[in-house]
N, C-alpha and C positions, 0 to 999 in steps of 0.2 A: 558473793552474791550473785543470783542471776535473776533478772526480771521479765516477767510474763509482756510479751510486744502484743498490743491488739492495735486494730485499725478500726478505726472509726467508718461510717457510711460512706461517708465523704471521701476517705481513702479509698476504699473499696472500688466506689464509681471511678474514680483515679485511673486506679491501677484497669480498669476495665476498658476506657478511655484511651489509655497511651498503645495498649495492646490491638482494639482494635484500631486505630489510626496507623500504627506500625504496619496492622496484617492487611491493610489497602497495599503498603509500599514492597515489602518483602515478609514474607511468611518465618522463613530462619531470623530474620532481625528482630520480627515480633516476640517470637520465644526467648533469642539469646536477652533482650533487654529485659522482659519481664523475672529472667534467671536472674540477671544480672540487678536488679531491683531487691527483690526477696534475697538473695546470699547478703547483699550488703546489709541491708534489714538486722543480720545473723550479730553485727557488734551491739545492736540495740540490748541485746539481752546480756551483755557482760559488762560494755562501757558504755554506757548513754553521756556519761559527761565528758566524753571526749571529743562529743561534736560540738560543733562554735554553738554560742549563745544565737537567739534568734533577735532580730530587731524588736524592742521595746524593752521594758524594765522587769519583766520576768525571767528570771533566773532559769527557772525549770524549762521555758519554752527552746529550744532547739532545733538546729536543723543539721541533718545528715546531706551531705555532698557525695554523688552517684557518680561516677563516670562513666560516660558512655561515648564512645568514640572519639569525636571532637566535641561533643558538649555532655552533655547529661540530665540528672536529674535532682531534686533534690527533696527530702523527703523532712518534714514538719513535724517534730513529733514534743510531747510533754513528757516530765516525769512526774508518773502521780506515786506520789511517795516512795518508799522502798523497797517495792516489789512490782510497780507495775509502770510500764513507757505505753504510751497512746499514740501513733501517727495520726495526726488529724490532715494530712495533707500531701500529695505527691506532687510535682511538676516540674515540667520538662523546661530546659532552661530556656528555651528559643519560643515558648508560648509567648505570645501578644500580653499575657497577663501576672507575668511574670516578674518579681519583685526583687 
């Protein structure tokens, strides 16, 4: 079974924000971070239930941990039925509002 991976507008804005932030420091690192995030999300096409459950009672809300350097990112997503995964947010693990 293969799932279609969709990103909400908030998740797309998260990607742009992370890219822009990294771009201020290091152009190569910003490209590498974007590549790392998009490559990691490929697992959602085949194995979304292999990711950890997100906090709360909804078993269909999951988190994909994406290592990057000494920290990384976390993609919050929901499994929508038998054929779609929706990425709701992408957070950097050192963000002030990261939980």
